[in-house]
N, C-alpha and C positions, 0 to 999 in steps of 0.2 A: 595231343592237340585238343581233344574234346574237352578236357578239364579246363584249359585256358579259355575256351569259348564259353563254357558255363560260368566261369568266374567273371568274365567280361560282361555277360548278360546280366548276372546278378548285381554287379557293380553299377551298371547303367540303370537298372530298375530301382536300386536304392537311391541313386542320385535323383531320379525322377520323383520318387516319393517325397523328397525334400523340397521340391519345387512348389512353393505355396502360392505362386502367382495365379493359379487357376481359381483360387477362392474368390468369390464375389463376381465371377464372370458369367453367371447365369446357369451353370451346370451344378448338379448336386455333387458334393464332395464328402467322402468319409474322412474326417480329420482325427487322427490319434495324437493326443498330447503325450509326448514321450520324454522321459528322463532316462538317459542311457545308464545312469548309475543306480537305477531302481530295478531290482530283480523282478518285481511284479510287472512293471512296465515292459520289460524285455520278454517275459513269458507271454504277456498279453499280445505283444507285437507278433511273436511267432505264431500264436493261435490265429490272429487276424489274417496273417499272410496265408496260412494254411486254408482258412475258410474262404478266402478270396479266390483260391484256385478253382472253386466250384462254379464261379461265374465266368461268363464269356469275356474274352479279352476286350477291354474297352467298355465293358458293361458298367463298371463302377470306377470312379476316380478315387484312389486311396492316396492320402498324403500323411506325412508324419511331421509334426511340429516338435522339433528337438528343443527342449527347454534350455539347453546349454548354449544355444545360438540366439542372437538378437532377433532374427526373423522368426524363429520357432517360439521364443518366449512371448512375443506379442500376442498371438492367439490364446495362449495360456492365461494371460491377464484378463 
């Protein structure tokens, strides 16, 4: 059962990372422009997530702009 709980938490966190609506709302946001087909982007994303674990929960807002989606491509432009 614990494996399912970890998977669900990870899935929710990844969905939250894709919510770009917080940009421009007055809070500082770390925004990673990400192409899921780019191996360097994927490696950088893993490193970023690992580094963010050293911050308090809610200390930083981290979002991912996936260049393969229309919402994610806009900030990349």
